All heavy atoms as an XYZ file, in Angstrom:
861
protein
N      55.017     66.934     92.230
C      54.308     66.001     91.375
C      54.621     66.312     89.916
O      54.754     67.441     89.522
C      52.809     66.117     91.639
C      51.996     65.025     91.043
S      52.280     63.523     91.956
C      51.555     62.359     90.884
N      54.711     65.305     89.112
C      55.020     65.472     87.701
C      53.883     66.144     86.967
O      52.724     65.939     87.288
C      55.293     64.100     87.067
C      56.542     63.492     87.558
C      56.649     62.541     88.524
C      57.855     63.787     87.162
N      57.951     62.226     88.729
C      58.719     62.977     87.898
C      58.399     64.659     86.242
C      60.093     63.017     87.753
C      59.766     64.690     86.091
C      60.591     63.887     86.835
N      54.179     66.905     85.924
C      53.131     67.596     85.178
C      52.453     66.741     84.123
O      51.928     67.243     83.166
C      53.902     68.745     84.528
C      55.269     68.203     84.339
C      55.508     67.286     85.523
N      52.498     65.431     84.258
C      51.854     64.569     83.292
C      51.209     63.399     84.012
O      51.538     63.104     85.146
C      52.864     64.046     82.258
C      54.002     63.291     82.894
C      53.898     61.946     83.187
C      55.150     63.952     83.230
C      54.934     61.266     83.786
C      56.188     63.279     83.839
C      56.087     61.945     84.109
N      50.301     62.764     83.336
C      49.711     61.541     83.857
C      50.341     60.364     83.149
O      50.387     60.321     81.937
C      48.209     61.538     83.623
C      47.459     62.483     84.524
C      45.994     62.350     84.305
N      45.684     62.887     82.980
C      44.561     62.656     82.339
N      43.636     61.921     82.869
N      44.341     63.180     81.157
N      50.857     59.444     83.917
C      51.459     58.259     83.302
C      50.361     57.274     82.938
O      49.490     56.980     83.733
C      52.433     57.614     84.271
N      50.410     56.811     81.737
C      49.480     55.787     81.307
C      50.204     54.897     80.308
O      51.057     55.369     79.572
C      48.214     56.360     80.702
S      48.459     57.176     79.128
N      49.895     53.670     80.309
C      50.491     52.734     79.369
C      49.365     51.999     78.672
O      48.490     51.447     79.334
C      51.401     51.726     80.095
O      52.402     52.464     80.783
C      52.048     50.791     79.126
N      49.389     52.010     77.364
C      48.387     51.274     76.607
C      49.093     50.397     75.605
O      50.178     50.701     75.138
C      47.422     52.223     75.858
O      48.185     53.037     74.989
C      46.634     53.085     76.820
N      48.465     49.310     75.299
C      48.974     48.440     74.246
C      47.931     48.396     73.153
O      46.735     48.356     73.412
C      49.246     47.023     74.766
O      48.057     46.526     75.367
C      50.373     47.027     75.775
N      48.384     48.457     71.954
C      47.484     48.381     70.812
C      48.249     47.719     69.676
O      49.455     47.601     69.715
C      46.960     49.751     70.418
S      48.223     50.964     70.091
N      47.555     47.294     68.694
C      48.184     46.585     67.587
C      47.884     47.263     66.262
O      47.869     46.615     65.231
C      47.718     45.133     67.551
C      48.042     44.345     68.791
C      49.495     44.359     69.119
N      50.153     43.161     68.664
C      51.454     43.020     68.609
N      52.227     43.978     68.987
N      51.999     41.917     68.193
N      47.658     48.566     66.266
C      47.332     49.208     65.001
C      48.596     49.441     64.170
O      49.704     49.524     64.698
C      46.574     50.502     65.224
C      47.369     51.640     65.771
C      46.471     52.822     66.067
O      45.648     52.762     66.952
N      46.637     53.879     65.303
N      48.389     49.525     62.862
C      49.509     49.731     61.952
C      50.132     51.106     62.193
O      49.433     52.072     62.446
C      49.043     49.647     60.500
C      48.748     48.263     59.959
C      48.157     48.356     58.565
C      50.010     47.411     59.945
N      51.441     51.144     62.102
C      52.157     52.404     62.259
C      52.117     53.174     60.942
O      52.227     52.590     59.870
C      53.594     52.126     62.673
N      51.952     54.481     61.038
C      51.934     55.352     59.872
C      53.179     56.232     59.945
O      53.425     56.883     60.961
C      50.658     56.226     59.841
C      50.685     57.181     58.666
C      49.424     55.356     59.832
N      53.946     56.237     58.873
C      55.198     56.975     58.850
C      55.123     58.121     57.868
O      54.368     58.084     56.902
C      56.358     56.055     58.485
C      56.568     54.943     59.464
C      56.117     53.674     59.175
C      57.183     55.173     60.676
C      56.284     52.633     60.077
C      57.368     54.147     61.584
C      56.917     52.873     61.286
N      55.918     59.137     58.113
C      56.036     60.277     57.216
C      57.488     60.700     57.171
O      58.368     60.046     57.730
N      57.727     61.824     56.533
C      59.066     62.372     56.442
C      59.085     63.735     57.131
O      58.245     64.579     56.851
C      59.495     62.528     54.977
O      59.380     61.257     54.341
C      60.931     63.003     54.871
N      60.040     63.924     58.014
C      60.172     65.190     58.721
C      60.817     66.232     57.826
O      61.238     65.968     56.692
N      60.933     67.460     58.322
C      61.455     68.560     57.508
C      62.921     68.397     57.163
O      63.422     69.013     56.235
C      61.221     69.890     58.205
C      61.971     70.070     59.499
C      61.617     71.379     60.171
O      60.675     72.041     59.804
N      62.400     71.748     61.167
N      63.642     67.561     57.886
C      65.053     67.312     57.577
C      65.266     65.978     56.876
O      66.367     65.474     56.794
C      65.870     67.368     58.861
C      65.889     68.749     59.465
C      66.868     68.856     60.606
N      66.904     70.210     61.098
C      66.354     70.613     62.230
N      65.735     69.751     62.994
N      66.431     71.870     62.598
N      64.184     65.364     56.408
C      64.293     64.134     55.634
C      64.296     62.858     56.455
O      64.432     61.777     55.902
N      64.150     62.947     57.757
C      64.144     61.766     58.609
C      62.755     61.159     58.679
O      61.747     61.833     58.485
C      64.586     62.134     60.041
C      65.993     62.621     60.140
C      66.889     61.468     60.449
N      68.271     61.834     60.474
C      69.057     61.650     61.507
N      68.591     61.139     62.621
N      70.322     61.966     61.435
N      62.694     59.886     59.003
C      61.415     59.210     59.161
C      60.797     59.598     60.499
O      61.468     59.598     61.525
C      61.607     57.682     59.114
O      62.206     57.348     57.853
C      60.282     56.954     59.254
N      59.512     59.948     60.471
C      58.771     60.256     61.683
C      57.565     59.327     61.763
O      57.021     58.897     60.740
C      58.321     61.735     61.743
C      59.494     62.676     61.848
C      57.458     62.101     60.565
N      57.176     59.026     62.977
C      55.984     58.215     63.218
C      54.830     59.163     63.501
O      54.962     60.086     64.307
C      56.230     57.293     64.421
C      55.023     56.521     64.938
C      54.574     55.473     63.925
C      55.354     55.851     66.261
N      53.708     58.964     62.829
C      52.517     59.793     63.039
C      51.508     58.958     63.804
O      51.051     57.921     63.310
C      51.945     60.242     61.686
C      52.945     60.944     60.772
C      52.364     61.122     59.387
C      53.371     62.263     61.368
N      51.171     59.400     65.018
C      50.263     58.642     65.867
C      49.440     59.599     66.698
O      49.992     60.479     67.372
C      51.072     57.698     66.772
C      50.252     56.855     67.690
C      49.328     55.949     67.191
C      50.397     56.968     69.050
C      48.576     55.169     68.046
C      49.648     56.186     69.915
C      48.740     55.284     69.410
N      48.136     59.475     66.659
C      47.201     60.319     67.399
C      47.461     61.807     67.174
O      47.553     62.611     68.089
C      47.261     60.000     68.897
C      46.782     58.617     69.228
C      46.877     58.304     70.698
O      47.537     58.999     71.475
N      46.212     57.234     71.105
N      47.613     62.179     65.910
C      47.832     63.564     65.482
C      49.094     64.193     66.057
O      49.186     65.409     66.196
C      46.622     64.446     65.835
C      45.391     64.020     65.088
O      45.475     63.597     63.943
N      44.242     64.112     65.722
N      50.068     63.393     66.410
C      51.351     63.876     66.923
C      52.482     63.214     66.161
O      52.308     62.134     65.593
C      51.507     63.548     68.420
C      50.466     64.186     69.306
C      50.625     65.701     69.458
O      51.667     66.261     69.044
O      49.697     66.322     69.986
N      53.638     63.845     66.157
C      54.817     63.295     65.503
C      55.771     62.744     66.555
O      55.957     63.343     67.616
C      55.552     64.366     64.715
C      54.876     64.813     63.477
C      55.799     65.777     62.749
C      55.025     66.718     61.893
N      55.867     67.749     61.312
N      56.388     61.628     66.214
C      57.395     61.014     67.066
C      58.650     60.805     66.223
O      58.567     60.476     65.039
C      56.915     59.662     67.600
C      55.774     59.773     68.570
C      54.477     59.869     68.121
C      56.005     59.777     69.929
C      53.418     59.966     69.001
C      54.950     59.875     70.822
C      53.666     59.978     70.364
N      59.813     60.975     66.836
C      61.089     60.745     66.160
C      61.749     59.517     66.762
O      61.540     59.184     67.934
C      62.019     61.968     66.241
C      61.455     63.127     65.451
C      62.268     62.369     67.677
N      62.571     58.864     65.954
C      63.206     57.639     66.395
C      64.228     57.943     67.487
O      65.080     58.805     67.338
C      63.890     56.949     65.215
C      64.331     55.537     65.499
C      65.043     54.918     64.320
C      64.113     54.785     63.140
N      64.724     54.056     62.024
N      64.115     57.216     68.591
C      65.030     57.385     69.709
C      66.133     56.336     69.661
O      67.310     56.644     69.728
C      64.259     57.304     71.018
C      65.105     57.603     72.225
O      66.055     58.351     72.149
N      64.772     56.993     73.333
N      65.728     55.074     69.521
C      66.697     53.980     69.423
C      66.022     52.746     68.848
O      64.804     52.674     68.771
C      67.309     53.663     70.791
C      66.316     53.161     71.814
C      66.964     53.026     73.187
N      65.974     52.762     74.197
C      65.661     51.554     74.630
N      66.259     50.491     74.140
N      64.735     51.389     75.554
N      66.842     51.776     68.454
C      66.330     50.529     67.891
C      66.984     49.353     68.591
O      68.152     49.425     68.984
C      66.658     50.429     66.397
S      65.857     51.649     65.380
N      66.240     48.285     68.731
C      66.799     47.014     69.173
C      66.613     46.041     68.012
O      66.174     46.416     66.942
C      66.120     46.523     70.444
O      64.801     46.109     70.167
N      66.903     44.773     68.264
C      66.776     43.781     67.196
C      65.335     43.652     66.708
O      65.088     43.450     65.518
C      67.284     42.430     67.682
N      64.370     43.812     67.602
C      62.987     43.582     67.218
C      62.066     44.791     67.390
O      60.939     44.760     66.920
C      62.419     42.409     68.019
O      62.449     42.733     69.398
N      62.520     45.823     68.071
C      61.647     46.973     68.367
C      62.308     48.289     68.026
O      63.528     48.413     68.029
C      61.281     46.973     69.852
C      60.465     45.785     70.246
C      60.132     45.825     71.688
N      59.311     44.668     72.027
C      58.629     44.543     73.130
N      58.678     45.470     74.050
N      57.914     43.468     73.349
N      61.455     49.278     67.777
C      61.927     50.651     67.567
C      61.227     51.533     68.597
O      60.020     51.431     68.791
C      61.599     51.148     66.146
O      62.173     50.235     65.209
C      62.167     52.524     65.897
N      61.992     52.374     69.252
C      61.484     53.232     70.317
C      61.436     54.664     69.799
O      62.416     55.169     69.257
C      62.391     53.127     71.543
C      62.442     51.729     72.101
C      63.298     50.773     71.574
C      61.596     51.350     73.136
C      63.331     49.479     72.076
C      61.630     50.064     73.646
C      62.489     49.130     73.116
O      62.515     47.866     73.611
N      60.293     55.317     69.980
C      60.034     56.646     69.467
C      59.734     57.595     70.620
O      59.113     57.199     71.596
C      58.850     56.628     68.517
C      58.995     55.664     67.385
C      58.729     54.319     67.400
C      59.442     55.950     66.058
N      58.985     53.771     66.178
C      59.410     54.743     65.332
C      59.846     57.113     65.419
C      59.785     54.678     63.998
C      60.205     57.048     64.088
C      60.182     55.840     63.387
N      60.163     58.861     70.492
C      59.864     59.891     71.482
C      59.141     61.044     70.792
O      59.245     61.219     69.577
C      61.137     60.400     72.189
C      62.131     60.964     71.172
C      61.775     59.317     73.019
C      63.353     61.597     71.787
N      58.422     61.810     71.561
C      57.679     62.963     71.019
C      58.661     63.909     70.328
O      59.749     64.201     70.852
C      56.939     63.686     72.129
S      56.045     65.146     71.558
N      58.289     64.407     69.161
C      59.176     65.278     68.403
C      59.356     66.637     69.079
O      60.298     67.353     68.774
C      58.642     65.499     66.985
O      57.409     66.200     67.037
N      58.498     66.973     70.031
C      58.599     68.261     70.716
C      59.249     68.123     72.094
O      59.183     69.042     72.898
C      57.208     68.877     70.827
C      56.608     69.098     69.450
C      55.306     69.792     69.500
N      55.522     71.152     69.971
C      54.567     71.945     70.402
N      53.329     71.522     70.408
N      54.831     73.150     70.815
N      59.901     67.000     72.345
C      60.492     66.726     73.635
C      61.560     67.734     74.060
O      61.692     68.080     75.221
C      61.095     65.321     73.651
C      61.798     64.964     74.936
C      62.581     63.689     74.769
C      63.398     63.387     75.982
N      64.522     64.296     76.159
N      62.338     68.232     73.112
C      63.451     69.116     73.457
C      63.011     70.478     73.994
O      63.724     71.083     74.784
C      64.355     69.327     72.239
C      65.123     68.066     71.886
O      65.292     67.197     72.768
O      65.536     67.933     70.721
N      61.873     70.971     73.571
C      61.430     72.294     74.011
C      60.269     72.229     74.986
O      59.862     73.257     75.515
C      61.045     73.185     72.804
C      62.245     73.492     71.955
C      59.945     72.551     72.000
N      59.740     71.059     75.237
C      58.627     70.903     76.170
C      58.983     69.846     77.210
O      60.027     69.210     77.142
C      57.342     70.480     75.440
O      57.532     69.169     74.899
C      56.970     71.436     74.325
N      58.084     69.641     78.143
C      58.291     68.609     79.159
C      57.623     67.301     78.776
O      57.431     66.423     79.610
C      57.773     69.079     80.545
C      58.588     70.238     81.057
C      56.291     69.439     80.466
N      57.304     67.126     77.512
C      56.553     65.970     77.045
C      57.382     64.693     77.171
O      58.529     64.628     76.752
C      56.129     66.167     75.588
S      54.953     64.937     75.043
N      56.762     63.663     77.752
C      57.426     62.372     77.911
C      56.723     61.266     77.135
O      56.943     60.093     77.397
C      57.454     62.002     79.392
C      58.352     62.908     80.196
C      58.408     62.478     81.628
N      58.601     61.047     81.757
C      59.676     60.457     82.263
N      60.654     61.187     82.701
N      59.749     59.165     82.358
N      55.876     61.629     76.185
C      55.140     60.637     75.405
C      56.114     59.755     74.625
O      57.077     60.243     74.038
C      54.161     61.322     74.459
N      55.857     58.459     74.644
C      56.715     57.463     73.998
C      55.850     56.441     73.265
O      54.738     56.149     73.673
C      57.542     56.688     75.008
C      58.347     57.529     75.983
C      59.668     57.891     75.346
N      60.622     58.428     76.296
C      60.776     59.715     76.533
N      59.985     60.580     75.948
N      61.687     60.156     77.361
N      56.400     55.871     72.197
C      55.723     54.809     71.456
C      56.772     53.758     71.100
O      57.928     54.074     70.836
C      55.075     55.364     70.154
C      54.505     54.247     69.301
C      53.989     56.375     70.477
N      56.337     52.493     71.118
C      57.208     51.389     70.715
C      56.538     50.689     69.545
O      55.350     50.390     69.583
C      57.424     50.386     71.863
C      58.321     49.246     71.427
C      57.988     51.082     73.085
N      57.319     50.445     68.474
C      56.808     49.716     67.321
C      57.628     48.454     67.125
O      58.778     48.364     67.548
C      56.876     50.558     66.028
O      58.223     50.950     65.778
C      55.980     51.783     66.117
N      56.997     47.479     66.480
C      57.671     46.223     66.143
C      57.056     45.689     64.860
O      55.918     46.017     64.512
C      57.511     45.204     67.264
N      57.824     44.885     64.159
C      57.321     44.273     62.935
C      56.484     43.054     63.279
O      56.871     42.246     64.133
C      58.482     43.866     62.025
C      59.326     45.014     61.469
C      60.457     44.450     60.610
C      58.493     45.992     60.682
N      55.340     42.890     62.599
C      54.532     41.695     62.791
C      55.007     40.603     61.835
O      55.996     40.770     61.120
C      53.034     41.997     62.633
C      52.663     42.473     61.232
O      53.521     42.407     60.321
O      51.510     42.895     61.051
N      54.288     39.485     61.786
C      54.736     38.358     60.955
C      54.635     38.655     59.467
O      55.253     37.977     58.660
C      53.931     37.100     61.291
C      52.447     37.243     61.064
C      51.713     36.008     61.517
C      50.216     36.234     61.405
N      49.472     35.131     61.964
N      53.905     39.704     59.082
C      53.818     40.126     57.682
C      54.798     41.252     57.363
O      54.675     41.903     56.339
C      52.394     40.586     57.354
C      51.396     39.469     57.518
O      51.723     38.310     57.254
N      50.199     39.792     57.954
N      55.738     41.510     58.271
C      56.759     42.551     58.123
C      56.163     43.957     58.037
O      56.703     44.827     57.368
C      57.665     42.272     56.929
N      55.042     44.179     58.729
C      54.449     45.505     58.808
C      54.680     46.042     60.215
O      54.512     45.318     61.197
C      52.956     45.446     58.517
C      52.641     45.079     57.084
C      51.145     45.077     56.837
O      50.369     44.647     57.690
N      50.748     45.540     55.670
N      55.051     47.311     60.290
C      55.290     47.927     61.592
C      53.968     48.164     62.298
O      53.028     48.717     61.730
C      56.044     49.232     61.420
N      53.904     47.730     63.537
C      52.703     47.937     64.363
C      53.094     48.607     65.676
O      54.173     48.373     66.204
C      52.020     46.617     64.670
C      51.384     45.990     63.447
C      50.372     44.935     63.848
N      49.706     44.398     62.685
C      48.564     44.866     62.191
N      47.977     45.874     62.762
N      48.027     44.314     61.133
N      52.202     49.439     66.163
C      52.405     50.076     67.463
C      52.038     49.064     68.527
O      50.917     48.566     68.561
C      51.569     51.360     67.566
C      52.067     52.357     66.525
C      51.627     51.924     68.968
C      51.212     53.561     66.351
N      52.989     48.745     69.393
C      52.724     47.746     70.405
C      52.584     48.341     71.811
O      52.045     47.703     72.704
C      53.798     46.644     70.418
C      55.173     47.211     70.674
C      53.764     45.876     69.107
C      56.223     46.153     70.909
N      53.065     49.581     71.985
C      52.978     50.172     73.318
C      53.098     51.676     73.207
O      53.880     52.200     72.407
C      54.102     49.634     74.189
C      54.095     50.063     75.613
C      55.244     49.383     76.350
C      55.282     49.793     77.784
N      56.429     49.192     78.477
N      52.303     52.399     73.985
C      52.470     53.848     74.088
C      52.361     54.234     75.555
O      51.515     53.717     76.276
C      51.472     54.617     73.229
S      49.813     54.019     73.243
N      53.257     55.085     75.982
C      53.291     55.483     77.387
C      53.215     56.989     77.521
O      53.694     57.715     76.653
C      54.580     54.982     78.067
O      55.693     55.478     77.351
C      54.638     53.477     78.122
N      52.618     57.446     78.590
C      52.457     58.842     78.951
C      51.531     59.568     77.981
O      51.322     59.132     76.862
C      53.791     59.591     79.030
C      54.740     59.000     80.024
C      55.835     58.254     79.617
C      54.526     59.163     81.378
C      56.713     57.715     80.527
C      55.392     58.610     82.296
C      56.490     57.891     81.863
O      57.335     57.342     82.761
N      50.995     60.668     78.456
C      50.188     61.527     77.632
C      51.027     62.736     77.253
O      51.957     63.100     77.977
C      48.933     61.978     78.385
C      47.963     60.838     78.623
C      46.683     61.299     79.293
O      46.428     62.521     79.316
O      45.962     60.443     79.794
N      50.695     63.359     76.148
C      51.454     64.515     75.716
C      51.271     65.669     76.682
O      50.174     65.927     77.163
C      51.010     64.955     74.314
C      51.539     64.063     73.254
N      52.779     64.207     72.712
C      50.998     62.995     72.658
C      52.966     63.276     71.810
N      51.900     62.524     71.753
N      52.353     66.368     76.959
C      52.331     67.586     77.761
C      53.271     68.563     77.068
O      54.485     68.470     77.196
C      52.800     67.297     79.186
C      52.799     68.548     80.058
O      52.342     69.610     79.573
O      53.239     68.469     81.208
N      52.708     69.480     76.320
C      53.519     70.393     75.540
C      53.706     71.744     76.210
O      53.903     72.755     75.532
C      52.941     70.552     74.130
C      53.100     69.311     73.314
N      52.402     69.096     72.164
C      53.856     68.208     73.489
C      52.745     67.922     71.661
N      53.616     67.361     72.459
N      53.662     71.777     77.535
C      54.010     73.020     78.216
C      55.521     73.202     78.091
O      56.284     72.253     78.124
C      53.560     72.989     79.673
O      54.069     71.856     80.334
N      55.942     74.437     77.943
C      57.338     74.726     77.639
C      58.262     74.370     78.796
O      57.961     74.587     79.951
C      57.505     76.186     77.278
C      56.771     76.512     75.980
C      57.149     77.841     75.415
N      58.557     78.031     75.161
C      59.197     77.607     74.082
N      58.545     76.928     73.172
N      60.470     77.865     73.916
N      59.423     73.844     78.431
C      60.436     73.473     79.409
C      61.076     74.725     80.007
O      61.329     74.786     81.196
C      61.502     72.620     78.718
C      62.441     71.923     79.656
C      63.484     71.127     78.900
C      62.936     69.864     78.329
N      63.970     68.994     77.729
N      61.331     75.711     79.184
C      61.944     76.954     79.614
C      60.999     78.091     79.270
O      60.816     78.395     78.092
C      63.295     77.177     78.921
C      64.219     76.014     79.072
C      64.471     75.165     78.019
C      64.827     75.758     80.285
C      65.332     74.096     78.161
C      65.682     74.689     80.442
C      65.939     73.855     79.388
N      60.396     78.746     80.262
C      59.466     79.842     79.959
C      60.182     80.984     79.247
O      61.389     81.171     79.381
C      58.982     80.294     81.340
C      59.394     79.239     82.289
C      60.512     78.477     81.668
N      59.428     81.751     78.503
C      59.998     82.875     77.730
C      60.120     84.126     78.584
O      59.666     85.176     78.224
C      59.130     83.170     76.509
C      59.262     82.118     75.449
O      60.246     81.408     75.404
N      58.267     82.005     74.607
N      60.788     84.035     79.731
C      60.937     85.212     80.584
C      62.235     85.957     80.303
O      62.523     86.952     80.927
C      60.857     84.826     82.061
C      61.915     83.814     82.439
O      62.716     83.409     81.618
N      61.924     83.423     83.691
N      63.058     85.489     79.377
C      64.319     86.155     79.062
C      64.298     86.743     77.648
O      65.322     86.793     76.993
C      65.483     85.187     79.222
C      65.319     83.946     78.364
O      64.296     83.774     77.721
N      66.323     83.095     78.347
N      63.158     87.246     77.231
C      63.000     87.757     75.875
C      63.856     88.994     75.642
O      64.382     89.201     74.561
C      61.511     88.067     75.604
C      61.333     88.754     74.264
C      60.712     86.787     75.670
N      64.052     89.827     76.641
C      64.776     91.089     76.472
C      66.288     90.963     76.607
O      66.981     91.966     76.530
C      64.252     92.128     77.474
C      62.807     92.452     77.202
O      62.371     92.415     76.064
N      62.050     92.765     78.238
N      66.816     89.775     76.809
C      68.257     89.611     76.914
C      68.893     89.754     75.543
O      68.385     89.241     74.556
C      68.600     88.243     77.507
C      68.199     88.012     78.952
C      68.563     86.597     79.368
C      68.882     89.013     79.866
N      70.039     90.433     75.445
C      70.699     90.570     74.132
C      71.319     89.252     73.700
O      71.744     88.441     74.511
C      71.773     91.633     74.394
C      72.020     91.568     75.853
C      70.716     91.154     76.495
N      71.367     89.078     72.400
C      71.984     87.887     71.830
C      73.460     88.197     71.613
O      73.804     89.229     71.053
C      71.318     87.520     70.477
C      72.010     86.321     69.843
C      69.848     87.260     70.691
N      74.329     87.298     72.080
C      75.762     87.531     71.932
C      76.341     86.604     70.884
O      76.033     85.422     70.853
C      76.473     87.302     73.273
C      76.052     88.222     74.412
C      76.770     87.820     75.678
C      76.332     89.669     74.082
N      77.182     87.149     70.012
C      77.856     86.363     68.996
C      79.353     86.477     69.238
O      79.878     87.594     69.373
C      77.518     86.854     67.572
C      76.036     86.657     67.288
C      78.379     86.150     66.538
C      75.617     87.173     65.938
N      80.033     85.351     69.295
C      81.474     85.365     69.511
C      82.174     85.430     68.161
O      82.014     84.549     67.332
C      81.877     84.105     70.273
C      83.273     84.140     70.797
C      83.532     82.958     71.697
C      84.886     83.055     72.308
N      85.152     81.941     73.206
N      82.940     86.500     67.943
C      83.630     86.670     66.676
C      85.002     87.287     66.950
O      85.104     88.353     67.532
C      82.838     87.588     65.762
C      83.451     87.732     64.384
C      82.695     88.691     63.534
N      81.360     88.184     63.283
C      80.412     88.872     62.690
N      80.629     90.104     62.310
N      79.235     88.345     62.503
N      86.043     86.600     66.530
C      87.416     87.096     66.692
C      87.705     87.509     68.137
O      88.217     88.603     68.393
C      87.708     88.255     65.746
C      87.588     87.862     64.300
O      87.854     86.674     63.982
O      87.201     88.707     63.478
N      87.350     86.685     69.067
C      87.586     86.899     70.497
C      86.916     88.160     71.030
O      87.330     88.741     71.996
C      89.085     86.952     70.803
C      89.799     85.649     70.477
C      91.244     85.736     70.860
C      91.934     84.423     70.523
N      93.354     84.458     70.855
N      85.865     88.601     70.369
C      85.076     89.731     70.846
C      83.630     89.295     70.941
O      83.166     88.463     70.173
C      85.170     90.915     69.878
C      86.529     91.508     69.751
C      86.482     92.643     68.742
C      87.872     93.182     68.488
N      87.853     94.208     67.448
N      82.912     89.832     71.862
C      81.483     89.567     71.960
C      80.745     90.794     71.455
O      80.915     91.896     71.979
C      81.074     89.245     73.387
S      81.649     87.633     73.911
N      79.946     90.592     70.441
C      79.151     91.656     69.884
C      77.710     91.472     70.297
O      77.195     90.387     70.271
C      79.243     91.648     68.341
C      80.650     91.764     67.750
C      80.571     91.574     66.251
C      81.242     93.110     68.086
N      77.077     92.536     70.688
C      75.683     92.479     71.084
C      74.803     92.860     69.913
O      75.015     93.894     69.285
C      75.439     93.423     72.261
O      74.084     93.405     72.595
N      73.827     92.000     69.604
C      72.868     92.303     68.525
C      71.567     92.750     69.150
O      71.037     92.100     70.035
C      72.629     91.055     67.683
C      73.838     90.478     66.967
C      73.418     89.216     66.218
C      74.398     91.501     66.005
N      71.050     93.820     68.678
C      69.778     94.298     69.198
C      68.848     94.637     68.086
O      69.128     94.874     67.005
C      69.980     95.510     70.099
C      70.789     95.128     71.327
C      70.972     96.297     72.275
O      70.258     97.306     72.144
O      71.824     96.202     73.135
């Protein structure tokens, strides 16, 4: 069974945007950050900003209304920020490839 509950809600509240640490636009919704995944002609699809390191599948879709304001039209899944890869390999040495040699850093 999946570690999340699937839910789909539709709402029409205004989207709130911010700037991420690398200068990209982020969507701020329900105290979480979302990053842009893809765009179509009329919609923008956002994914949880912590998706790469967690199993989170939270998604949001925004679209422009008739006043050209971005509104959240759909949100799916609940956030699940449990780690994708547990920290059980903490004691492994870090290897750096330099001049065809592997050096171990400890």
